[in-house]
C-alpha positions as CSV (number, residue, x, y, z in Angstrom):
1,X,69.6,5.8,3.5
2,X,68.0,4.9,6.8
3,X,70.7,7.0,8.7
4,X,70.0,10.0,6.4
5,X,66.3,9.7,7.0
6,X,66.6,9.5,10.8
7,X,69.1,12.4,10.9
8,X,66.7,14.6,8.8
9,X,63.7,13.7,10.9
10,X,65.6,14.2,14.2
11,X,66.6,17.7,13.1
12,X,63.2,18.4,11.5
13,X,65.1,19.2,8.3
14,X,63.6,19.0,4.8
15,X,65.7,16.6,2.7
16,X,65.5,14.8,-0.6
17,X,67.5,11.6,-1.3
18,X,68.0,9.6,-4.5
19,X,66.9,6.0,-4.2
20,X,66.9,3.0,-6.7
21,X,63.8,2.5,-8.7
22,X,63.0,-0.7,-6.8
23,X,62.7,1.2,-3.6
24,X,60.7,4.1,-5.0
25,X,58.3,1.8,-6.7
26,X,58.1,-0.4,-3.6
27,X,57.2,2.6,-1.4
28,X,54.6,3.8,-4.0
29,X,53.0,0.4,-4.2
30,X,52.8,-0.1,-0.5
31,X,50.7,3.0,0.2
32,X,47.6,4.7,-1.2
33,X,48.7,7.6,-3.3
34,X,47.9,10.1,-5.9
35,X,50.3,11.4,-8.6
36,X,50.4,15.2,-8.7
37,X,52.6,17.8,-10.3
38,X,55.2,18.8,-7.7
39,X,58.8,19.6,-7.2
40,X,60.1,23.1,-7.5
41,X,59.1,23.6,-11.2
42,X,55.8,21.8,-10.5
43,X,54.9,24.2,-7.7
44,X,55.9,27.1,-9.9
45,X,53.4,25.9,-12.5
46,X,50.7,25.0,-10.0
47,X,51.0,28.5,-8.6
48,X,51.3,30.5,-11.9
49,X,48.1,29.0,-13.4
50,X,46.2,30.7,-10.6
51,X,43.8,33.6,-11.4
52,X,46.2,36.1,-9.8
53,X,48.6,35.5,-12.7
54,X,46.0,35.3,-15.5
55,X,47.9,37.9,-17.6
56,X,50.7,35.3,-18.2
57,X,50.8,32.3,-20.4
58,X,52.5,29.3,-18.8
59,X,55.1,27.6,-21.0
60,X,56.9,24.5,-19.5
61,X,60.3,23.0,-20.4
62,X,59.1,19.3,-20.6
63,X,61.9,16.8,-21.4
64,X,59.8,14.0,-19.8
65,X,56.5,13.6,-21.7
66,X,55.3,10.5,-20.0
67,X,51.6,9.8,-19.8
68,X,51.5,10.2,-16.0
69,X,53.2,13.6,-16.1
70,X,51.3,15.0,-19.2
71,X,48.0,13.9,-17.8
72,X,48.8,15.4,-14.3
73,X,49.6,18.8,-16.0
74,X,46.4,18.6,-18.1
75,X,44.5,18.0,-14.9
76,X,45.8,21.3,-13.6
77,X,45.1,23.2,-16.7
78,X,44.3,22.8,-20.4
79,X,46.1,26.1,-21.2
80,X,49.7,25.1,-20.6
81,X,52.1,25.4,-23.5
82,X,55.3,23.4,-24.4
83,X,58.1,24.0,-26.8
84,X,57.4,22.4,-30.2
85,X,60.0,22.3,-32.9
86,X,57.4,21.3,-35.5
87,X,55.2,24.3,-34.8
88,X,55.7,27.5,-36.8
89,X,55.5,29.6,-33.6
90,X,57.9,27.2,-31.7
91,X,55.2,26.6,-29.1
92,X,52.1,24.4,-28.9
93,X,49.3,23.9,-26.3
94,X,50.0,20.7,-24.4
95,X,47.7,17.8,-25.3
96,X,47.8,14.0,-25.0
97,X,49.3,14.0,-28.5
98,X,52.6,15.0,-26.8
99,X,52.8,11.8,-24.7
100,X,55.8,9.6,-25.2
101,X,56.5,6.1,-24.1
102,X,58.9,6.9,-21.2
103,X,58.9,6.2,-17.5
104,X,57.5,9.1,-15.3
105,X,59.7,10.9,-12.7
106,X,58.7,9.8,-9.2
107,X,59.2,11.8,-6.0
108,X,57.6,10.3,-2.9
109,X,56.9,12.9,-0.3
110,X,56.7,11.7,3.3
111,X,55.3,14.5,5.5
112,X,55.6,14.1,9.3
113,X,53.9,16.2,12.0
114,X,55.5,18.0,15.0
115,X,55.5,16.3,18.4
116,X,55.6,12.8,16.8
117,X,57.7,10.4,18.9
118,X,60.0,8.0,17.1
119,X,62.3,5.3,18.2
120,X,65.5,4.3,16.3
121,X,67.7,1.6,17.7
122,X,68.2,2.6,21.4
123,X,67.2,6.3,20.9
124,X,63.8,7.8,21.3
125,X,63.2,11.4,20.2
126,X,60.3,13.8,19.6
127,X,60.1,15.7,16.3
128,X,60.2,19.4,17.1
129,X,58.7,20.7,13.8
130,X,56.6,19.4,11.0
131,X,58.6,18.8,7.8
132,X,59.1,16.2,5.0
133,X,61.5,13.7,3.6
134,X,61.5,12.9,-0.2
135,X,62.5,9.6,-1.8
136,X,63.3,10.2,-5.4
137,X,64.0,8.3,-8.6
138,X,64.1,10.7,-11.5
139,X,66.6,10.2,-14.3
140,X,65.4,13.3,-16.1
141,X,66.7,15.5,-13.3
142,X,69.5,13.2,-12.1
143,X,71.1,13.6,-15.6
144,X,69.4,17.0,-16.3
145,X,68.0,16.1,-19.7
146,X,67.1,19.1,-21.8
147,X,64.0,19.0,-24.0
148,X,64.9,18.6,-27.7
149,X,62.0,20.9,-28.6
150,X,63.4,23.6,-26.3
151,X,66.9,23.3,-27.7
152,X,65.5,23.7,-31.2
153,X,63.2,26.6,-30.5
154,X,64.4,28.6,-27.5
155,X,64.9,31.4,-29.9
156,X,61.2,32.3,-29.4
157,X,62.1,33.6,-25.9
158,X,62.1,37.4,-25.7
159,X,61.7,40.3,-23.3
160,X,58.1,39.5,-22.7
161,X,59.1,36.3,-20.9
162,X,60.0,35.6,-17.2
163,X,62.1,32.5,-16.7
164,X,61.9,30.4,-13.6
165,X,64.6,27.7,-13.4
166,X,65.3,24.9,-10.9
167,X,66.1,21.2,-10.7
168,X,69.9,21.2,-10.5
169,X,69.9,19.7,-7.0
170,X,69.4,16.1,-8.2
171,X,72.3,16.3,-10.7
172,X,74.9,13.6,-10.4
173,X,78.6,14.4,-10.4
174,X,79.6,12.3,-13.4
175,X,77.2,14.2,-15.6
176,X,79.1,17.5,-15.1
177,X,81.5,17.3,-18.1
178,X,83.1,20.3,-19.8
179,X,80.6,20.0,-22.6
180,X,77.7,19.9,-20.0
181,X,79.1,23.0,-18.3
182,X,79.4,25.0,-21.5
183,X,75.9,24.0,-22.6
184,X,74.3,25.2,-19.4
185,X,76.5,28.4,-19.2
186,X,75.1,29.3,-22.7
187,X,71.6,28.4,-21.6
188,X,71.5,30.6,-18.5
189,X,73.3,33.4,-20.3
190,X,70.6,33.3,-23.0
191,X,67.9,33.4,-20.3
192,X,69.6,36.4,-18.6
193,X,70.0,38.3,-21.8
194,X,66.7,37.5,-23.6
195,X,64.1,37.5,-20.8
196,X,62.9,40.4,-18.8
197,X,63.7,38.5,-15.6
198,X,65.5,35.2,-14.8
199,X,64.9,33.6,-11.4
200,X,67.0,30.7,-10.2
201,X,65.7,28.5,-7.3
202,X,68.4,26.7,-5.2
203,X,67.9,23.4,-3.6
204,X,69.9,20.9,-1.4
205,X,72.6,18.9,-3.0
206,X,75.1,16.7,-1.0
207,X,77.6,16.7,-3.9
208,X,80.4,19.3,-3.8
209,X,80.9,19.4,-7.5
210,X,77.2,20.2,-8.1
211,X,77.3,23.0,-5.5
212,X,80.5,24.4,-7.1
213,X,78.9,24.2,-10.6
214,X,75.8,26.1,-9.4
215,X,77.9,28.8,-7.6
216,X,80.3,29.4,-10.4
217,X,78.3,28.8,-13.6
218,X,74.6,29.4,-12.8
219,X,73.9,31.8,-9.9
220,X,75.9,34.8,-11.2
221,X,73.6,35.0,-14.2
222,X,70.3,35.1,-12.3
223,X,68.4,38.3,-11.7
224,X,67.1,36.7,-8.5
225,X,67.9,33.7,-6.4
226,X,65.5,31.8,-4.1
227,X,66.7,29.7,-1.2
228,X,65.7,28.4,2.3
229,X,67.6,28.0,5.5
230,X,68.9,24.6,4.6
231,X,70.3,25.8,1.3
232,X,71.7,28.9,2.9
233,X,73.7,26.8,5.4
234,X,74.9,24.4,2.7
235,X,76.1,27.2,0.3
236,X,77.6,29.2,3.2
237,X,79.6,26.2,4.1
238,X,80.6,25.7,0.5
239,X,82.0,29.3,0.5
240,X,83.8,28.8,3.9
241,X,81.6,31.4,5.6
242,X,79.5,29.0,7.7
243,X,79.4,29.7,11.5
244,X,77.2,27.1,13.4
245,X,76.3,29.7,16.1
246,X,74.8,32.1,13.6
247,X,71.1,32.5,13.5
248,X,69.5,32.6,10.0
249,X,69.6,36.4,9.8
250,X,73.3,36.6,10.7
251,X,74.2,33.7,8.4
252,X,72.3,35.3,5.5
253,X,74.1,38.6,6.0
254,X,77.5,36.8,6.3
255,X,76.9,34.7,3.1
256,X,75.5,37.5,1.0
257,X,78.4,39.9,1.7
258,X,80.8,37.2,0.3
259,X,79.1,36.9,-3.1
260,X,80.9,38.3,-6.1
261,X,77.6,39.3,-7.7
262,X,74.6,41.2,-6.6
263,X,71.5,39.2,-7.6
264,X,68.3,39.9,-5.7
265,X,68.1,37.3,-2.9
266,X,64.6,35.9,-2.0
267,X,65.1,34.0,1.3
268,X,62.4,31.9,2.9
269,X,62.4,30.0,6.2
270,X,59.2,28.1,7.2
271,X,57.2,31.0,5.8
272,X,59.4,33.9,6.8
273,X,60.5,35.8,3.8
274,X,63.4,38.3,3.2
275,X,64.2,40.2,0.0
276,X,67.8,41.5,-0.4
277,X,68.4,44.0,-3.2
278,X,71.6,46.0,-2.8
279,X,71.6,47.3,-6.3
280,X,68.1,48.7,-6.2
281,X,67.1,46.6,-9.1
282,X,63.4,46.8,-8.1
283,X,61.5,49.8,-6.7
284,X,60.3,49.5,-3.1
285,X,56.6,49.8,-4.2
286,X,57.0,46.8,-6.5
287,X,58.4,44.7,-3.7
288,X,55.5,45.7,-1.5
289,X,53.0,44.8,-4.1
290,X,54.8,41.5,-4.8
291,X,54.7,40.6,-1.1
292,X,51.0,41.4,-1.0
293,X,50.5,39.2,-4.0
294,X,52.4,36.3,-2.3
295,X,50.4,36.8,0.8
296,X,47.1,36.7,-1.1
297,X,48.1,33.6,-3.0
298,X,48.9,31.8,0.3
299,X,45.7,32.9,2.0
300,X,43.7,31.7,-1.1
301,X,45.5,28.5,-1.7
302,X,46.8,27.1,1.6
303,X,45.1,25.6,4.6
304,X,45.9,26.1,8.3
305,X,45.6,24.0,11.4
306,X,42.7,25.1,13.6
307,X,41.9,23.0,16.6
308,X,44.0,20.2,15.2
309,X,42.0,20.2,11.9
310,X,43.3,21.4,8.5
311,X,40.9,24.1,7.3
312,X,40.9,26.6,4.4
313,X,42.4,30.0,5.3
314,X,40.3,31.9,2.8
315,X,36.9,30.5,3.6
316,X,36.9,29.3,7.2
317,X,39.4,31.2,9.2
318,X,39.5,34.9,10.1
319,X,43.1,35.3,9.0
320,X,43.1,39.0,9.9
321,X,42.9,37.9,13.5
322,X,46.0,35.7,13.2
323,X,49.0,38.0,13.2
324,X,51.4,35.3,12.1
325,X,49.7,34.8,8.8
326,X,51.1,38.0,7.3
327,X,54.5,38.2,5.6
328,X,56.7,40.8,7.3
329,X,58.3,43.2,4.7
330,X,62.0,43.0,5.2
331,X,63.8,44.9,2.5
332,X,67.3,46.3,2.1
333,X,67.0,50.1,1.5
334,X,67.9,50.9,-2.1
335,X,68.0,54.7,-2.1
336,X,71.8,55.3,-1.9
337,X,73.6,52.3,-3.4
338,X,76.4,53.5,-5.7
339,X,79.2,50.9,-5.5
340,X,77.8,47.4,-5.8
341,X,81.2,45.8,-5.1
342,X,81.8,47.7,-1.8
343,X,81.5,45.3,1.1
344,X,80.9,48.1,3.6
345,X,77.9,49.3,1.6
346,X,76.5,45.7,1.6
347,X,77.1,45.4,5.4
348,X,75.3,48.7,6.1
349,X,72.2,47.7,4.3
350,X,71.8,44.2,5.7
351,X,70.8,45.3,9.2
352,X,67.5,44.3,11.0
353,X,66.2,42.0,8.3
354,X,64.7,38.9,9.9
355,X,61.0,38.4,9.3
356,X,58.4,36.7,11.4
357,X,57.3,33.2,10.7
358,X,54.2,32.5,8.6
359,X,51.9,30.3,10.7
360,X,50.0,28.1,11.1
361,X,50.1,26.7,7.6
362,X,49.2,23.0,7.8
363,X,51.7,21.9,5.1
364,X,54.9,23.6,4.0
365,X,55.6,21.4,1.0
366,X,56.3,23.7,-1.9
367,X,55.5,26.8,0.2
368,X,58.9,28.4,-0.5
369,X,58.5,27.7,-4.2
370,X,55.0,29.2,-4.1
371,X,56.3,32.4,-2.5
372,X,59.4,32.6,-4.6
373,X,57.4,32.4,-7.9
374,X,54.8,34.8,-6.6
375,X,57.4,37.5,-5.8
376,X,59.7,36.8,-8.7
377,X,56.7,37.2,-11.1
378,X,55.0,39.9,-8.9
379,X,57.9,42.3,-9.1
380,X,57.6,42.2,-12.9
381,X,53.9,42.7,-13.1
């Protein structure tokens, strides 16, 4: 664990590692802390309850209904719904009556700044970029429990829904049985067929069997897939198309042209964002509006570093005067795609894609999830 932590910090790479409950509770008890809704799905929810998305009703898949988690969600909003097999509609507004006597999922996020000097054994190094390391004990995600209420009433999902799915990165290998595979194949097929849009967010997993399961059984069903540079490298390596010398843009192009399916790809790298759509699934104008929406959300919800101090972008910084704050539109042309399986067509439309970096956001925790959910929902507004 210590080696993994040092390796991640030395390379300024975001990483999440599973730890025993004694370690997670020990770290939590040793430091002042506040429990908040986080993780990929947590940042999706935190984002989508914002005023920019007021036309939508947030419904969460909530297999863990511990007091800590339910109360943290209620602190965000009193207008969040859950699946409820005892309700006539199949849904119910989340209240404290839904609390169950179970342990909460705990993810401890350690953020570290750029230029911090660390010494490990005989080596001293300076961190080149701010990032985070996450210590996690979360049986709900490690075993990927499904909510019994969702399983009983997911028939209420229809074309008025947009589904945002994540969480498979903590899955443990022994959980992936034939029965498990079939259950989740049916689930993602149902979401693909019944919703208007199904977005799947990738995340880092060190387990080959998990990556293979995601690539073969889950990703091909998604309308859109979100990933960052770490996940890109990981899944490129899984597909034997990883070249260490490639920059992110070249690696994205190389990986994308090896895929057997043509989902929309939403790539983010420390704030840079690229949308790849070789089927022309979404009109260019909608992408433009969705990028504008993501930019607006970031400006209104994130803070930046100004003179070494974290300040609000919206209220205290003239963001129009900071060129790096704006997302560069980097879209694949969609006007003349006819053969979605033709490698040459894909190659032709993947030129000159790399976007600028979004700076100087003071914390990047959940930034990719915020942008992914903004654009995945925004292209459907």
